[in-house]
C-alpha positions in Angstrom: 102.9 117.7 82.9 101.0 121.0 82.8 103.2 123.8 84.0 106.2 121.9 83.8 106.1 120.6 87.4 109.3 119.0 88.5 109.2 116.2 91.1 111.5 113.5 92.6 110.9 109.8 92.3 112.4 107.9 95.4 112.4 104.1 94.7 111.5 101.6 97.5 112.4 98.0 96.3 109.6 97.2 93.9 107.7 100.4 94.5 108.1 104.1 94.8 106.9 107.4 95.9 107.0 110.9 94.5 108.2 113.9 96.4 107.4 117.5 95.1 107.3 121.0 96.8 104.3 123.0 95.8 104.2 126.7 95.2 104.8 129.1 98.0 101.6 130.8 96.7 99.4 127.6 97.0 100.7 126.9 100.6 99.8 130.5 101.6 96.2 129.9 100.1 95.9 126.7 102.0 97.3 128.0 105.3 95.1 131.1 105.1 91.9 128.8 105.0 92.7 126.2 107.6 91.2 127.7 110.7 88.2 128.8 108.5 87.6 125.2 107.7 88.1 124.1 111.3 85.9 126.4 112.8 83.1 125.9 110.3 80.1 124.5 112.2 79.0 122.6 109.2 82.3 120.8 108.8 82.0 116.8 108.1 84.1 114.5 110.5 85.9 112.0 108.4 87.2 109.7 111.2 85.0 106.8 110.4 86.6 106.4 107.0 90.2 106.6 108.3 92.5 104.4 110.4 94.1 107.2 112.5 94.0 107.6 116.0 93.3 111.4 115.6 90.6 113.4 117.3 90.1 116.1 114.3 89.9 114.7 110.8 87.6 116.5 108.4 86.3 115.9 104.9 87.6 118.7 102.5 84.7 120.2 100.9 85.3 121.7 97.5 83.1 124.7 98.2 84.4 126.1 101.3 88.0 127.1 100.2 89.9 128.7 97.2 92.6 126.2 96.7 91.0 122.8 95.9 90.9 123.1 92.2 94.5 124.3 92.1 95.7 121.4 94.4 93.4 119.0 92.6 94.9 119.8 89.3 98.5 119.4 90.5 98.0 116.1 92.0 96.1 114.5 89.2 98.8 115.9 86.7 101.5 114.2 88.9 99.4 110.8 88.9 98.7 110.9 85.1 102.3 111.6 84.5 103.7 108.7 86.8 101.2 106.4 85.4 102.5 106.9 81.9 106.0 106.2 83.2 104.8 102.9 85.0 106.7 100.6 82.6 110.0 102.4 83.7 109.0 102.9 87.5 107.8 99.4 87.8 108.8 97.0 85.1 106.2 94.4 84.3 103.3 96.6 85.5 100.7 97.3 82.6 100.0 101.2 82.0 96.4 101.6 83.2 93.8 101.8 80.4 91.4 104.6 81.7 88.8 107.0 80.6 89.1 109.4 83.4 91.1 110.2 86.4 89.7 112.0 89.4 90.0 112.9 93.1 87.8 110.6 95.1 88.1 112.2 98.3 90.3 114.5 100.3 90.5 115.3 104.0 92.4 117.4 106.5 94.2 116.0 109.7 94.9 118.0 112.6 97.2 115.8 114.6 97.9 116.7 118.0 100.8 115.6 120.5 100.8 111.9 121.1 98.3 111.0 118.4 99.4 108.7 115.6 98.4 106.8 112.4 98.7 103.0 112.6 100.1 101.1 109.4 97.4 101.1 106.8 96.7 101.4 103.2 94.3 103.6 101.1 91.6 103.0 98.5 91.7 103.9 95.0 95.0 103.8 92.6 97.2 106.5 94.0 97.2 108.6 97.2 98.8 111.9 98.5 99.8 113.6 101.6 100.6 117.2 101.8 102.4 118.5 104.9 100.9 122.1 105.6 101.9 122.9 109.1 104.5 120.9 111.1 105.1 122.5 114.7 108.2 120.9 115.6 112.0 120.3 114.5 113.3 116.8 114.1 116.4 117.6 116.3 114.1 118.3 119.1 112.0 115.0 118.6 115.2 113.2 118.0 116.6 114.3 121.5 113.4 114.0 123.5 113.6 112.1 126.8 111.6 109.0 125.6 114.3 108.3 123.0 117.4 109.6 124.4 118.7 106.2 125.6 117.8 104.5 122.3 120.2 103.9 119.6 120.2 107.1 117.3 119.5 104.8 114.3 116.3 103.4 115.9 114.8 106.6 117.0 111.6 107.3 115.4 109.7 110.1 117.0 107.4 112.0 114.7 108.4 110.1 111.5 106.2 109.5 108.6 107.0 105.8 107.4 106.4 103.8 104.3 106.3 100.0 105.0 107.0 97.5 102.4 108.2 93.9 101.8 111.9 93.8 100.8 113.2 90.5 99.4 117.0 91.6 99.7 116.5 92.2 103.5 116.8 89.7 106.4 113.8 91.3 107.8 110.6 90.6 105.8 109.1 94.0 106.4 111.1 97.3 105.8 110.3 100.8 106.7 111.4 103.9 105.0 111.4 106.6 107.7 111.1 110.1 106.6 112.0 112.8 109.0 109.3 115.1 108.5 109.6 118.4 110.5 109.0 122.1 110.1 111.4 122.2 106.9 108.9 119.7 105.1 105.9 122.3 105.1 104.7 122.5 101.6 105.9 119.1 100.6 103.6 116.8 98.6 104.0 112.9 98.6 102.2 110.8 96.0 102.4 107.0 96.0 100.6 103.9 95.0 97.4 103.6 97.2 98.2 100.2 98.4 101.7 101.2 99.6 101.4 100.8 103.4 102.5 103.7 105.7 102.1 105.1 109.3 102.7 108.2 111.2 104.5 108.2 114.6 103.3 110.6 117.4 105.4 113.6 118.2 106.2 114.9 121.8 107.8 118.4 121.7 105.1 120.8 120.7 101.5 121.7 121.7 100.7 122.7 118.0 99.0 120.7 115.5 100.7 118.8 112.6 98.4 119.7 109.8 98.1 117.6 106.6 95.8 117.2 103.7 95.4 113.6 102.2 93.4 112.2 99.4 92.9 109.2 97.0 92.8 109.2 93.3 91.0 106.9 90.9 91.8 106.0 87.4 88.4 105.1 85.9 88.4 102.5 83.2 84.3 102.3 83.1 82.9 102.1 79.7 80.2 104.8 79.2 76.8 103.3 78.5 75.2 104.4 75.3 
């Protein structure tokens, strides 16, 4: 990978996801642009293309920020690298034969208290989510009054979850809950686009949980002469 990026690969039965922390400089660039993007009178709502019960979801325009290209390069480098490793990551899966790889679309989510994303998948070959601002701590969410009488192992306020079949489990569907809170700011997840996932609501902050997401395509279309 360009720049010698280091990331962690987490396995989920027959699938996986990648976890990487972006540079502090890139995170700072992104945070400095968020309110400008949000207040832009020409911003494009992206809700009609998404499954989430979120009021504010905007298309990430390549022309109104100074971080898009750097974020795009990072994500595409990771995707190309994990695709080259497919035979190790997922035995029996053929490495894609492609002519080009590109970021098909990207968008920003401003998630408010009580809003959520139901279980869904994405289009394309890979997807990503970058946690930019998270206005709560997991400890506060885990001890909120709505879950305090629930068994601690079953508490799931504010979690980001991957959902996948697990033949080794008595339950046909397994959840991998990620306890995303303030400490996750700057964390990037990259995963196969068909890997189902969801985001539970949070309850302990009036701030916005801000993420950037996008879909990546490996194009194998032959050029016409």
